[in-house]
N, C-alpha and C positions, 0 to 999 in steps of 0.2 A: 504494500500500500504506500502511496505517495505520502511522505511525512506531513504535507500540508493538509491532508485529509484525515489524519489520525485523530485530531480532536473531535471530529464528527463521526467517528467509527460507529457509535451506537445509533445515531440518527440515520446513517447510511442504510441500516437494516430495514428502514421503513420509507426510504426515499424512492419515489416512483422512478426516478432517472437512474438510480443505482440498483435497487432491488428488482425493479420492473414488476412482473407478475401482477398480483391483485392490486398493488399500490398504483401501478401505472394504469391498469384497466379501468380505474375509477374515472379517468379523464382523457386517456390517450391510447394510441396504437403505435407501436414502433414501426417505422418505415425502414430505416437502415442506419448504419454507422458510416460517418465520414471521417476525414483525417483526425480531427480534434474533437468532434462532437457526435452526438446521437440525435437522430431526427425522428420526431413523433408527430403524428396527425392528431390534432385536438379534436375530440369527439363532438363537441358542440360546434356545429358548422354554420352558424349564422353568417359567417364570412367564408365563402367557398374557398377551400384550400388552406385554412388556418393551420399553422404548424408551430411546433416548439423545437428550437435548436438548443440542446443542452450540452454543456461541457462534459467530456469524459471524466474530468476530475471533479470530485465533490468539494468544490471551494465556493465560498460565499460571494467573493468580490472579484471583479475583473483585475483588480490590483494584485491579487494573489498569483496571477499568471506571470510567467517570464515574458519578455518581449516576443520571443519566438512563439510561445503558446498563445499569447493574445492575438498575434497576427494570424496564426492558423485558425483560431476560433472565428475571427472576423472573416477570414477567407471562406470558411464554411457557411457563415451567415450570408455572405454575398452569393455564394454558389446556390444556396437554397432560394434566395430572393429572385435570382435570375430564372431558376427553374419554375417558380410560381408565376412569374410574368409570362414565360413561354407557355406554360400549361393552361393558365386561366385568363390571361390578359386583363388583370385588374387595372383600375385607374391609378391605384396607389397601393403600396404595401406599407403598413404601419409596423413599427417595431416597439416592443415593450420589454423592459427588463425589470423584474421585480424580485422578490425573495425575502420579504419581511418575515415570513413564517417558515420558510424552508431555505436552508443554506446551500442551495445548489445553483450555480451560475447557469442561467438559461435566458433565451430571448423568445418572445412570442412574435411570430411573423404573421400579420393579419392583413390579408388582401382586402382592399376596400373597392367597392364598385359604385360609380356615380349614379347608376340607375336603381340602387338599393336605398330605400328610404331609411333603413335601419342604420343609424349612427353616421351617415355620410356627413362629413364636415366637422366631426368631433372625435374624441377619443373612443376607443372600443371598450365595451363592457368585458370584464374578466370572464364571466360565465353567465351569459344572459338566459341560458336554459331555454332557448327558443327553437333550435333545430338540431335534432339528432337523426341519424340515418340508419339504414339497415346494413348488414355486413357487406352485401354486394356493392352498395353505393360507396362505402368506405374503401373497399378494394379498388373500385374504379378511380377514386381520387388518388389513392396511393400509387396505382399504376401510372397515372398521368404525371405525377410528380417524379417518380423514379425514371420515367422515360426521358425527362429533361435534365436529370442530374449528370 
């Protein structure tokens, strides 16, 4: 285990990005692993293609990464954003980095569409609980994203 993660060893057992399984299933579906991150589809799809890009390291802050790790993290964020633009043609992708309650560095990438009355022109709701899909629809979104990575 990376020494920077050791202080979070107990928390990592229930971290969706580290433990995955039931903890991840509550809100996301793993798409794949990239160089420095893991990519997850957010189950609540009010914004078609919404994903989470999470560091492979269980660190709380971007400042915990070396310059090389930070650059690799943001290269993955950029790669995913480009894939979302190609796959779904959103008008904008919003980026959110939170972590007040969980100490795992991650970014929400939220495609926004001008013809969608829901939240256009403002920040996105963390979990509006508005639109959930069936397994085949999730699989289609994942395939569309993976095809562009």
